[in-house]
mmCIF entry with sequence, helices, sheets and N, C-alpha, C, O atoms, coordinates in Angstrom:
data_MODEL
# 
_entry.id   MODEL 
# 
_entity.id                         1 
_entity.type                       polymer 
_entity.pdbx_number_of_molecules   1 
# 
_entity_poly.entity_id                      1 
_entity_poly.type                           'polypeptide(L)' 
_entity_poly.nstd_linkage                   no 
_entity_poly.nstd_monomer                   no 
_entity_poly.pdbx_seq_one_letter_code       MILPCVLDTDTELKVKKYISCGMKKTAETSIKGGGMMYTMEREFGDE 
_entity_poly.pdbx_seq_one_letter_code_can   MILPCVLDTDTELKVKKYISCGMKKTAETSIKGGGMMYTMEREFGDE 
_entity_poly.pdbx_strand_id                 A 
# 
loop_
_entity_poly_seq.entity_id 
_entity_poly_seq.num 
_entity_poly_seq.mon_id 
_entity_poly_seq.hetero 
1 1  MET n 
1 2  ILE n 
1 3  LEU n 
1 4  PRO n 
1 5  CYS n 
1 6  VAL n 
1 7  LEU n 
1 8  ASP n 
1 9  THR n 
1 10 ASP n 
1 11 THR n 
1 12 GLU n 
1 13 LEU n 
1 14 LYS n 
1 15 VAL n 
1 16 LYS n 
1 17 LYS n 
1 18 TYR n 
1 19 ILE n 
1 20 SER n 
1 21 CYS n 
1 22 GLY n 
1 23 MET n 
1 24 LYS n 
1 25 LYS n 
1 26 THR n 
1 27 ALA n 
1 28 GLU n 
1 29 THR n 
1 30 SER n 
1 31 ILE n 
1 32 LYS n 
1 33 GLY n 
1 34 GLY n 
1 35 GLY n 
1 36 MET n 
1 37 MET n 
1 38 TYR n 
1 39 THR n 
1 40 MET n 
1 41 GLU n 
1 42 ARG n 
1 43 GLU n 
1 44 PHE n 
1 45 GLY n 
1 46 ASP n 
1 47 GLU n 
# 
_struct_asym.id          A 
_struct_asym.entity_id   1 
# 
loop_
_struct_conf.conf_type_id 
_struct_conf.id 
_struct_conf.pdbx_PDB_helix_id 
_struct_conf.beg_label_comp_id 
_struct_conf.beg_label_asym_id 
_struct_conf.beg_label_seq_id 
_struct_conf.pdbx_beg_PDB_ins_code 
_struct_conf.end_label_comp_id 
_struct_conf.end_label_asym_id 
_struct_conf.end_label_seq_id 
_struct_conf.pdbx_end_PDB_ins_code 
_struct_conf.beg_auth_comp_id 
_struct_conf.beg_auth_asym_id 
_struct_conf.beg_auth_seq_id 
_struct_conf.end_auth_comp_id 
_struct_conf.end_auth_asym_id 
_struct_conf.end_auth_seq_id 
_struct_conf.pdbx_PDB_helix_class 
_struct_conf.details 
_struct_conf.pdbx_PDB_helix_length 
HELX_P HELX_P1 AA1 GLU A 12 ? SER A 20 ? GLU A 12 SER A 20 1 ? 9 
HELX_P HELX_P2 AA2 LYS A 32 ? GLY A 34 ? LYS A 32 GLY A 34 5 ? 3 
# 
_struct_conf_type.id          HELX_P 
_struct_conf_type.criteria    ? 
_struct_conf_type.reference   ? 
# 
_struct_sheet.id               AA1 
_struct_sheet.type             ? 
_struct_sheet.number_strands   3 
_struct_sheet.details          ? 
# 
loop_
_struct_sheet_order.sheet_id 
_struct_sheet_order.range_id_1 
_struct_sheet_order.range_id_2 
_struct_sheet_order.offset 
_struct_sheet_order.sense 
AA1 1 2 ? anti-parallel 
AA1 2 3 ? anti-parallel 
# 
loop_
_struct_sheet_range.sheet_id 
_struct_sheet_range.id 
_struct_sheet_range.beg_label_comp_id 
_struct_sheet_range.beg_label_asym_id 
_struct_sheet_range.beg_label_seq_id 
_struct_sheet_range.pdbx_beg_PDB_ins_code 
_struct_sheet_range.end_label_comp_id 
_struct_sheet_range.end_label_asym_id 
_struct_sheet_range.end_label_seq_id 
_struct_sheet_range.pdbx_end_PDB_ins_code 
_struct_sheet_range.beg_auth_comp_id 
_struct_sheet_range.beg_auth_asym_id 
_struct_sheet_range.beg_auth_seq_id 
_struct_sheet_range.end_auth_comp_id 
_struct_sheet_range.end_auth_asym_id 
_struct_sheet_range.end_auth_seq_id 
AA1 1 ILE A 2  ? THR A 9  ? ILE A 2  THR A 9  
AA1 2 MET A 36 ? GLY A 45 ? MET A 36 GLY A 45 
AA1 3 LYS A 24 ? SER A 30 ? LYS A 24 SER A 30 
# 
loop_
_atom_site.group_PDB 
_atom_site.id 
_atom_site.type_symbol 
_atom_site.label_atom_id 
_atom_site.label_alt_id 
_atom_site.label_comp_id 
_atom_site.label_asym_id 
_atom_site.label_entity_id 
_atom_site.label_seq_id 
_atom_site.pdbx_PDB_ins_code 
_atom_site.Cartn_x 
_atom_site.Cartn_y 
_atom_site.Cartn_z 
_atom_site.occupancy 
_atom_site.B_iso_or_equiv 
_atom_site.pdbx_formal_charge 
_atom_site.auth_seq_id 
_atom_site.auth_comp_id 
_atom_site.auth_asym_id 
_atom_site.auth_atom_id 
_atom_site.pdbx_PDB_model_num 
ATOM 1   N N  . MET A 1 1  ? 128.714 71.435 47.772 1.00 0.00 ? 1  MET A N  1 
ATOM 2   C CA . MET A 1 1  ? 129.332 71.496 49.100 1.00 0.00 ? 1  MET A CA 1 
ATOM 3   C C  . MET A 1 1  ? 128.280 71.379 50.190 1.00 0.00 ? 1  MET A C  1 
ATOM 4   O O  . MET A 1 1  ? 127.233 72.024 50.134 1.00 0.00 ? 1  MET A O  1 
ATOM 5   N N  . ILE A 1 2  ? 128.560 70.583 51.142 1.00 0.00 ? 2  ILE A N  1 
ATOM 6   C CA . ILE A 1 2  ? 127.630 70.453 52.253 1.00 0.00 ? 2  ILE A CA 1 
ATOM 7   C C  . ILE A 1 2  ? 128.186 71.145 53.483 1.00 0.00 ? 2  ILE A C  1 
ATOM 8   O O  . ILE A 1 2  ? 129.339 70.965 53.873 1.00 0.00 ? 2  ILE A O  1 
ATOM 9   N N  . LEU A 1 3  ? 127.294 71.957 54.084 1.00 0.00 ? 3  LEU A N  1 
ATOM 10  C CA . LEU A 1 3  ? 127.726 72.749 55.235 1.00 0.00 ? 3  LEU A CA 1 
ATOM 11  C C  . LEU A 1 3  ? 126.902 72.274 56.478 1.00 0.00 ? 3  LEU A C  1 
ATOM 12  O O  . LEU A 1 3  ? 125.691 72.489 56.520 1.00 0.00 ? 3  LEU A O  1 
ATOM 13  N N  . PRO A 1 4  ? 127.547 71.641 57.471 1.00 0.00 ? 4  PRO A N  1 
ATOM 14  C CA . PRO A 1 4  ? 126.806 71.228 58.666 1.00 0.00 ? 4  PRO A CA 1 
ATOM 15  C C  . PRO A 1 4  ? 126.527 72.385 59.611 1.00 0.00 ? 4  PRO A C  1 
ATOM 16  O O  . PRO A 1 4  ? 127.349 73.289 59.761 1.00 0.00 ? 4  PRO A O  1 
ATOM 17  N N  . CYS A 1 5  ? 125.372 72.350 60.241 1.00 0.00 ? 5  CYS A N  1 
ATOM 18  C CA . CYS A 1 5  ? 125.009 73.304 61.240 1.00 0.00 ? 5  CYS A CA 1 
ATOM 19  C C  . CYS A 1 5  ? 124.690 72.535 62.516 1.00 0.00 ? 5  CYS A C  1 
ATOM 20  O O  . CYS A 1 5  ? 123.771 71.716 62.533 1.00 0.00 ? 5  CYS A O  1 
ATOM 21  N N  . VAL A 1 6  ? 125.451 72.793 63.595 1.00 0.00 ? 6  VAL A N  1 
ATOM 22  C CA . VAL A 1 6  ? 125.324 72.094 64.828 1.00 0.00 ? 6  VAL A CA 1 
ATOM 23  C C  . VAL A 1 6  ? 125.106 73.161 65.966 1.00 0.00 ? 6  VAL A C  1 
ATOM 24  O O  . VAL A 1 6  ? 125.837 74.147 66.061 1.00 0.00 ? 6  VAL A O  1 
ATOM 25  N N  . LEU A 1 7  ? 124.085 72.916 66.800 1.00 0.00 ? 7  LEU A N  1 
ATOM 26  C CA . LEU A 1 7  ? 123.902 73.825 67.920 1.00 0.00 ? 7  LEU A CA 1 
ATOM 27  C C  . LEU A 1 7  ? 123.411 73.074 69.153 1.00 0.00 ? 7  LEU A C  1 
ATOM 28  O O  . LEU A 1 7  ? 122.917 71.950 69.058 1.00 0.00 ? 7  LEU A O  1 
ATOM 29  N N  . ASP A 1 8  ? 123.548 73.690 70.268 1.00 0.00 ? 8  ASP A N  1 
ATOM 30  C CA . ASP A 1 8  ? 123.059 73.150 71.559 1.00 0.00 ? 8  ASP A CA 1 
ATOM 31  C C  . ASP A 1 8  ? 121.985 74.041 72.122 1.00 0.00 ? 8  ASP A C  1 
ATOM 32  O O  . ASP A 1 8  ? 122.056 75.262 71.985 1.00 0.00 ? 8  ASP A O  1 
ATOM 33  N N  . THR A 1 9  ? 120.970 73.442 72.766 1.00 0.00 ? 9  THR A N  1 
ATOM 34  C CA . THR A 1 9  ? 119.936 74.182 73.451 1.00 0.00 ? 9  THR A CA 1 
ATOM 35  C C  . THR A 1 9  ? 119.577 73.462 74.740 1.00 0.00 ? 9  THR A C  1 
ATOM 36  O O  . THR A 1 9  ? 119.851 72.272 74.896 1.00 0.00 ? 9  THR A O  1 
ATOM 37  N N  . ASP A 1 10 ? 118.976 74.175 75.638 1.00 0.00 ? 10 ASP A N  1 
ATOM 38  C CA . ASP A 1 10 ? 118.685 73.544 76.969 1.00 0.00 ? 10 ASP A CA 1 
ATOM 39  C C  . ASP A 1 10 ? 117.205 73.452 77.263 1.00 0.00 ? 10 ASP A C  1 
ATOM 40  O O  . ASP A 1 10 ? 116.834 73.196 78.409 1.00 0.00 ? 10 ASP A O  1 
ATOM 41  N N  . THR A 1 11 ? 116.346 73.646 76.287 1.00 0.00 ? 11 THR A N  1 
ATOM 42  C CA . THR A 1 11 ? 114.887 73.552 76.527 1.00 0.00 ? 11 THR A CA 1 
ATOM 43  C C  . THR A 1 11 ? 114.196 72.684 75.498 1.00 0.00 ? 11 THR A C  1 
ATOM 44  O O  . THR A 1 11 ? 114.557 72.732 74.322 1.00 0.00 ? 11 THR A O  1 
ATOM 45  N N  . GLU A 1 12 ? 113.232 71.906 75.891 1.00 0.00 ? 12 GLU A N  1 
ATOM 46  C CA . GLU A 1 12 ? 112.452 71.022 74.984 1.00 0.00 ? 12 GLU A CA 1 
ATOM 47  C C  . GLU A 1 12 ? 111.678 71.872 74.015 1.00 0.00 ? 12 GLU A C  1 
ATOM 48  O O  . GLU A 1 12 ? 111.534 71.473 72.859 1.00 0.00 ? 12 GLU A O  1 
ATOM 49  N N  . LEU A 1 13 ? 111.163 73.034 74.417 1.00 0.00 ? 13 LEU A N  1 
ATOM 50  C CA . LEU A 1 13 ? 110.429 73.899 73.475 1.00 0.00 ? 13 LEU A CA 1 
ATOM 51  C C  . LEU A 1 13 ? 111.280 74.238 72.301 1.00 0.00 ? 13 LEU A C  1 
ATOM 52  O O  . LEU A 1 13 ? 110.811 74.138 71.167 1.00 0.00 ? 13 LEU A O  1 
ATOM 53  N N  . LYS A 1 14 ? 112.532 74.643 72.511 1.00 0.00 ? 14 LYS A N  1 
ATOM 54  C CA . LYS A 1 14 ? 113.437 75.003 71.420 1.00 0.00 ? 14 LYS A CA 1 
ATOM 55  C C  . LYS A 1 14 ? 113.751 73.783 70.556 1.00 0.00 ? 14 LYS A C  1 
ATOM 56  O O  . LYS A 1 14 ? 113.906 73.909 69.342 1.00 0.00 ? 14 LYS A O  1 
ATOM 57  N N  . VAL A 1 15 ? 113.850 72.566 71.192 1.00 0.00 ? 15 VAL A N  1 
ATOM 58  C CA . VAL A 1 15 ? 114.105 71.360 70.428 1.00 0.00 ? 15 VAL A CA 1 
ATOM 59  C C  . VAL A 1 15 ? 112.935 71.170 69.432 1.00 0.00 ? 15 VAL A C  1 
ATOM 60  O O  . VAL A 1 15 ? 113.172 70.919 68.251 1.00 0.00 ? 15 VAL A O  1 
ATOM 61  N N  . LYS A 1 16 ? 111.721 71.283 69.889 1.00 0.00 ? 16 LYS A N  1 
ATOM 62  C CA . LYS A 1 16 ? 110.565 71.113 69.022 1.00 0.00 ? 16 LYS A CA 1 
ATOM 63  C C  . LYS A 1 16 ? 110.558 72.120 67.905 1.00 0.00 ? 16 LYS A C  1 
ATOM 64  O O  . LYS A 1 16 ? 110.241 71.760 66.771 1.00 0.00 ? 16 LYS A O  1 
ATOM 65  N N  . LYS A 1 17 ? 110.901 73.393 68.175 1.00 0.00 ? 17 LYS A N  1 
ATOM 66  C CA . LYS A 1 17 ? 110.978 74.399 67.137 1.00 0.00 ? 17 LYS A CA 1 
ATOM 67  C C  . LYS A 1 17 ? 112.053 74.099 66.123 1.00 0.00 ? 17 LYS A C  1 
ATOM 68  O O  . LYS A 1 17 ? 111.807 74.263 64.928 1.00 0.00 ? 17 LYS A O  1 
ATOM 69  N N  . TYR A 1 18 ? 113.267 73.655 66.543 1.00 0.00 ? 18 TYR A N  1 
ATOM 70  C CA . TYR A 1 18 ? 114.345 73.342 65.623 1.00 0.00 ? 18 TYR A CA 1 
ATOM 71  C C  . TYR A 1 18 ? 113.962 72.118 64.782 1.00 0.00 ? 18 TYR A C  1 
ATOM 72  O O  . TYR A 1 18 ? 114.290 72.082 63.597 1.00 0.00 ? 18 TYR A O  1 
ATOM 73  N N  . ILE A 1 19 ? 113.275 71.105 65.355 1.00 0.00 ? 19 ILE A N  1 
ATOM 74  C CA . ILE A 1 19 ? 112.843 69.935 64.607 1.00 0.00 ? 19 ILE A CA 1 
ATOM 75  C C  . ILE A 1 19 ? 111.894 70.368 63.526 1.00 0.00 ? 19 ILE A C  1 
ATOM 76  O O  . ILE A 1 19 ? 111.956 69.847 62.413 1.00 0.00 ? 19 ILE A O  1 
ATOM 77  N N  . SER A 1 20 ? 110.964 71.360 63.832 1.00 0.00 ? 20 SER A N  1 
ATOM 78  C CA . SER A 1 20 ? 110.032 71.794 62.815 1.00 0.00 ? 20 SER A CA 1 
ATOM 79  C C  . SER A 1 20 ? 110.749 72.538 61.674 1.00 0.00 ? 20 SER A C  1 
ATOM 80  O O  . SER A 1 20 ? 110.186 72.682 60.589 1.00 0.00 ? 20 SER A O  1 
ATOM 81  N N  . CYS A 1 21 ? 111.975 73.006 61.908 1.00 0.00 ? 21 CYS A N  1 
ATOM 82  C CA . CYS A 1 21 ? 112.793 73.633 60.870 1.00 0.00 ? 21 CYS A CA 1 
ATOM 83  C C  . CYS A 1 21 ? 113.684 72.674 60.104 1.00 0.00 ? 21 CYS A C  1 
ATOM 84  O O  . CYS A 1 21 ? 114.462 73.061 59.233 1.00 0.00 ? 21 CYS A O  1 
ATOM 85  N N  . GLY A 1 22 ? 113.534 71.366 60.474 1.00 0.00 ? 22 GLY A N  1 
ATOM 86  C CA . GLY A 1 22 ? 114.295 70.351 59.721 1.00 0.00 ? 22 GLY A CA 1 
ATOM 87  C C  . GLY A 1 22 ? 115.549 69.863 60.419 1.00 0.00 ? 22 GLY A C  1 
ATOM 88  O O  . GLY A 1 22 ? 116.300 69.085 59.830 1.00 0.00 ? 22 GLY A O  1 
ATOM 89  N N  . MET A 1 23 ? 115.806 70.282 61.638 1.00 0.00 ? 23 MET A N  1 
ATOM 90  C CA . MET A 1 23 ? 116.960 69.757 62.351 1.00 0.00 ? 23 MET A CA 1 
ATOM 91  C C  . MET A 1 23 ? 116.630 68.437 63.054 1.00 0.00 ? 23 MET A C  1 
ATOM 92  O O  . MET A 1 23 ? 115.464 68.099 63.260 1.00 0.00 ? 23 MET A O  1 
ATOM 93  N N  . LYS A 1 24 ? 117.710 67.682 63.426 1.00 0.00 ? 24 LYS A N  1 
ATOM 94  C CA . LYS A 1 24 ? 117.562 66.390 64.092 1.00 0.00 ? 24 LYS A CA 1 
ATOM 95  C C  . LYS A 1 24 ? 118.241 66.544 65.437 1.00 0.00 ? 24 LYS A C  1 
ATOM 96  O O  . LYS A 1 24 ? 119.277 67.199 65.550 1.00 0.00 ? 24 LYS A O  1 
ATOM 97  N N  . LYS A 1 25 ? 117.643 65.928 66.472 1.00 0.00 ? 25 LYS A N  1 
ATOM 98  C CA . LYS A 1 25 ? 118.270 65.864 67.797 1.00 0.00 ? 25 LYS A CA 1 
ATOM 99  C C  . LYS A 1 25 ? 119.236 64.729 67.752 1.00 0.00 ? 25 LYS A C  1 
ATOM 100 O O  . LYS A 1 25 ? 118.834 63.588 67.527 1.00 0.00 ? 25 LYS A O  1 
ATOM 101 N N  . THR A 1 26 ? 120.529 65.005 67.964 1.00 0.00 ? 26 THR A N  1 
ATOM 102 C CA . THR A 1 26 ? 121.584 63.985 67.853 1.00 0.00 ? 26 THR A CA 1 
ATOM 103 C C  . THR A 1 26 ? 122.164 63.538 69.182 1.00 0.00 ? 26 THR A C  1 
ATOM 104 O O  . THR A 1 26 ? 122.830 62.505 69.246 1.00 0.00 ? 26 THR A O  1 
ATOM 105 N N  . ALA A 1 27 ? 121.922 64.299 70.246 1.00 0.00 ? 27 ALA A N  1 
ATOM 106 C CA . ALA A 1 27 ? 122.455 63.918 71.562 1.00 0.00 ? 27 ALA A CA 1 
ATOM 107 C C  . ALA A 1 27 ? 121.724 64.634 72.681 1.00 0.00 ? 27 ALA A C  1 
ATOM 108 O O  . ALA A 1 27 ? 121.215 65.741 72.505 1.00 0.00 ? 27 ALA A O  1 
ATOM 109 N N  . GLU A 1 28 ? 121.679 63.973 73.854 1.00 0.00 ? 28 GLU A N  1 
ATOM 110 C CA . GLU A 1 28 ? 121.208 64.535 75.069 1.00 0.00 ? 28 GLU A CA 1 
ATOM 111 C C  . GLU A 1 28 ? 122.199 64.366 76.155 1.00 0.00 ? 28 GLU A C  1 
ATOM 112 O O  . GLU A 1 28 ? 122.688 63.256 76.366 1.00 0.00 ? 28 GLU A O  1 
ATOM 113 N N  . THR A 1 29 ? 122.538 65.449 76.888 1.00 0.00 ? 29 THR A N  1 
ATOM 114 C CA . THR A 1 29 ? 123.549 65.365 77.901 1.00 0.00 ? 29 THR A CA 1 
ATOM 115 C C  . THR A 1 29 ? 123.018 66.004 79.206 1.00 0.00 ? 29 THR A C  1 
ATOM 116 O O  . THR A 1 29 ? 122.446 67.094 79.193 1.00 0.00 ? 29 THR A O  1 
ATOM 117 N N  . SER A 1 30 ? 123.232 65.277 80.351 1.00 0.00 ? 30 SER A N  1 
ATOM 118 C CA . SER A 1 30 ? 122.800 65.827 81.640 1.00 0.00 ? 30 SER A CA 1 
ATOM 119 C C  . SER A 1 30 ? 123.771 66.932 82.042 1.00 0.00 ? 30 SER A C  1 
ATOM 120 O O  . SER A 1 30 ? 124.984 66.831 81.859 1.00 0.00 ? 30 SER A O  1 
ATOM 121 N N  . ILE A 1 31 ? 123.176 68.006 82.605 1.00 0.00 ? 31 ILE A N  1 
ATOM 122 C CA . ILE A 1 31 ? 124.054 69.130 83.126 1.00 0.00 ? 31 ILE A CA 1 
ATOM 123 C C  . ILE A 1 31 ? 123.729 69.364 84.578 1.00 0.00 ? 31 ILE A C  1 
ATOM 124 O O  . ILE A 1 31 ? 122.750 68.844 85.114 1.00 0.00 ? 31 ILE A O  1 
ATOM 125 N N  . LYS A 1 32 ? 124.562 70.149 85.195 1.00 0.00 ? 32 LYS A N  1 
ATOM 126 C CA . LYS A 1 32 ? 124.423 70.403 86.662 1.00 0.00 ? 32 LYS A CA 1 
ATOM 127 C C  . LYS A 1 32 ? 123.017 70.992 86.934 1.00 0.00 ? 32 LYS A C  1 
ATOM 128 O O  . LYS A 1 32 ? 122.432 71.671 86.090 1.00 0.00 ? 32 LYS A O  1 
ATOM 129 N N  . GLY A 1 33 ? 122.511 70.706 88.130 1.00 0.00 ? 33 GLY A N  1 
ATOM 130 C CA . GLY A 1 33 ? 121.188 71.200 88.494 1.00 0.00 ? 33 GLY A CA 1 
ATOM 131 C C  . GLY A 1 33 ? 120.037 70.377 87.975 1.00 0.00 ? 33 GLY A C  1 
ATOM 132 O O  . GLY A 1 33 ? 118.877 70.750 88.154 1.00 0.00 ? 33 GLY A O  1 
ATOM 133 N N  . GLY A 1 34 ? 120.337 69.251 87.330 1.00 0.00 ? 34 GLY A N  1 
ATOM 134 C CA . GLY A 1 34 ? 119.279 68.335 86.894 1.00 0.00 ? 34 GLY A CA 1 
ATOM 135 C C  . GLY A 1 34 ? 118.764 68.652 85.502 1.00 0.00 ? 34 GLY A C  1 
ATOM 136 O O  . GLY A 1 34 ? 117.813 68.010 85.057 1.00 0.00 ? 34 GLY A O  1 
ATOM 137 N N  . GLY A 1 35 ? 119.341 69.602 84.801 1.00 0.00 ? 35 GLY A N  1 
ATOM 138 C CA . GLY A 1 35 ? 118.871 69.946 83.468 1.00 0.00 ? 35 GLY A CA 1 
ATOM 139 C C  . GLY A 1 35 ? 119.476 69.083 82.365 1.00 0.00 ? 35 GLY A C  1 
ATOM 140 O O  . GLY A 1 35 ? 120.311 68.214 82.615 1.00 0.00 ? 35 GLY A O  1 
ATOM 141 N N  . MET A 1 36 ? 119.031 69.347 81.143 1.00 0.00 ? 36 MET A N  1 
ATOM 142 C CA . MET A 1 36 ? 119.490 68.594 80.025 1.00 0.00 ? 36 MET A CA 1 
ATOM 143 C C  . MET A 1 36 ? 119.968 69.571 78.932 1.00 0.00 ? 36 MET A C  1 
ATOM 144 O O  . MET A 1 36 ? 119.408 70.655 78.770 1.00 0.00 ? 36 MET A O  1 
ATOM 145 N N  . MET A 1 37 ? 120.995 69.175 78.200 1.00 0.00 ? 37 MET A N  1 
ATOM 146 C CA . MET A 1 37 ? 121.486 69.907 77.045 1.00 0.00 ? 37 MET A CA 1 
ATOM 147 C C  . MET A 1 37 ? 121.260 69.039 75.824 1.00 0.00 ? 37 MET A C  1 
ATOM 148 O O  . MET A 1 37 ? 121.609 67.858 75.832 1.00 0.00 ? 37 MET A O  1 
ATOM 149 N N  . TYR A 1 38 ? 120.671 69.612 74.755 1.00 0.00 ? 38 TYR A N  1 
ATOM 150 C CA . TYR A 1 38 ? 120.301 68.877 73.573 1.00 0.00 ? 38 TYR A CA 1 
ATOM 151 C C  . TYR A 1 38 ? 121.161 69.396 72.408 1.00 0.00 ? 38 TYR A C  1 
ATOM 152 O O  . TYR A 1 38 ? 121.277 70.604 72.202 1.00 0.00 ? 38 TYR A O  1 
ATOM 153 N N  . THR A 1 39 ? 121.746 68.486 71.671 1.00 0.00 ? 39 THR A N  1 
ATOM 154 C CA . THR A 1 39 ? 122.531 68.828 70.471 1.00 0.00 ? 39 THR A CA 1 
ATOM 155 C C  . THR A 1 39 ? 121.680 68.607 69.232 1.00 0.00 ? 39 THR A C  1 
ATOM 156 O O  . THR A 1 39 ? 121.117 67.528 69.044 1.00 0.00 ? 39 THR A O  1 
ATOM 157 N N  . MET A 1 40 ? 121.587 69.615 68.395 1.00 0.00 ? 40 MET A N  1 
ATOM 158 C CA . MET A 1 40 ? 120.766 69.584 67.215 1.00 0.00 ? 40 MET A CA 1 
ATOM 159 C C  . MET A 1 40 ? 121.711 69.683 65.957 1.00 0.00 ? 40 MET A C  1 
ATOM 160 O O  . MET A 1 40 ? 122.759 70.327 66.013 1.00 0.00 ? 40 MET A O  1 
ATOM 161 N N  . GLU A 1 41 ? 121.311 69.038 64.852 1.00 0.00 ? 41 GLU A N  1 
ATOM 162 C CA . GLU A 1 41 ? 122.147 69.116 63.663 1.00 0.00 ? 41 GLU A CA 1 
ATOM 163 C C  . GLU A 1 41 ? 121.334 69.129 62.402 1.00 0.00 ? 41 GLU A C  1 
ATOM 164 O O  . GLU A 1 41 ? 120.270 68.515 62.326 1.00 0.00 ? 41 GLU A O  1 
ATOM 165 N N  . ARG A 1 42 ? 121.835 69.833 61.406 1.00 0.00 ? 42 ARG A N  1 
ATOM 166 C CA . ARG A 1 42 ? 121.235 69.836 60.072 1.00 0.00 ? 42 ARG A CA 1 
ATOM 167 C C  . ARG A 1 42 ? 122.314 70.156 59.044 1.00 0.00 ? 42 ARG A C  1 
ATOM 168 O O  . ARG A 1 42 ? 123.202 70.963 59.317 1.00 0.00 ? 42 ARG A O  1 
ATOM 169 N N  . GLU A 1 43 ? 122.254 69.541 57.877 1.00 0.00 ? 43 GLU A N  1 
ATOM 170 C CA . GLU A 1 43 ? 123.185 69.830 56.762 1.00 0.00 ? 43 GLU A CA 1 
ATOM 171 C C  . GLU A 1 43 ? 122.460 70.638 55.733 1.00 0.00 ? 43 GLU A C  1 
ATOM 172 O O  . GLU A 1 43 ? 121.289 70.414 55.427 1.00 0.00 ? 43 GLU A O  1 
ATOM 173 N N  . PHE A 1 44 ? 123.226 71.628 55.186 1.00 0.00 ? 44 PHE A N  1 
ATOM 174 C CA . PHE A 1 44 ? 122.715 72.511 54.131 1.00 0.00 ? 44 PHE A CA 1 
ATOM 175 C C  . PHE A 1 44 ? 123.623 72.325 52.897 1.00 0.00 ? 44 PHE A C  1 
ATOM 176 O O  . PHE A 1 44 ? 124.817 72.058 53.034 1.00 0.00 ? 44 PHE A O  1 
ATOM 177 N N  . GLY A 1 45 ? 123.079 72.460 51.774 1.00 0.00 ? 45 GLY A N  1 
ATOM 178 C CA . GLY A 1 45 ? 123.853 72.456 50.471 1.00 0.00 ? 45 GLY A CA 1 
ATOM 179 C C  . GLY A 1 45 ? 123.578 71.296 49.601 1.00 0.00 ? 45 GLY A C  1 
ATOM 180 O O  . GLY A 1 45 ? 122.678 70.497 49.858 1.00 0.00 ? 45 GLY A O  1 
ATOM 181 N N  . ASP A 1 46 ? 124.370 71.200 48.547 1.00 0.00 ? 46 ASP A N  1 
ATOM 182 C CA . ASP A 1 46 ? 124.271 70.115 47.570 1.00 0.00 ? 46 ASP A CA 1 
ATOM 183 C C  . ASP A 1 46 ? 125.256 69.044 47.890 1.00 0.00 ? 46 ASP A C  1 
ATOM 184 O O  . ASP A 1 46 ? 126.296 69.301 48.497 1.00 0.00 ? 46 ASP A O  1 
ATOM 185 N N  . GLU A 1 47 ? 124.939 67.835 47.484 1.00 0.00 ? 47 GLU A N  1 
ATOM 186 C CA . GLU A 1 47 ? 125.871 66.693 47.734 1.00 0.00 ? 47 GLU A CA 1 
ATOM 187 C C  . GLU A 1 47 ? 126.937 66.583 46.704 1.00 0.00 ? 47 GLU A C  1 
ATOM 188 O O  . GLU A 1 47 ? 127.778 65.688 46.780 1.00 0.00 ? 47 GLU A O  1 
# 
């Protein structure tokens, strides 16, 4: 069974930390105030 893990973060530092844990950045979205929201994803389990 494969279990997806999806999360959002608003800082590049956290994006780098999540990438080092095996996650992939799947989306970037502009938010109010000129910031960015990043969507991260990783799948866990057996195929």
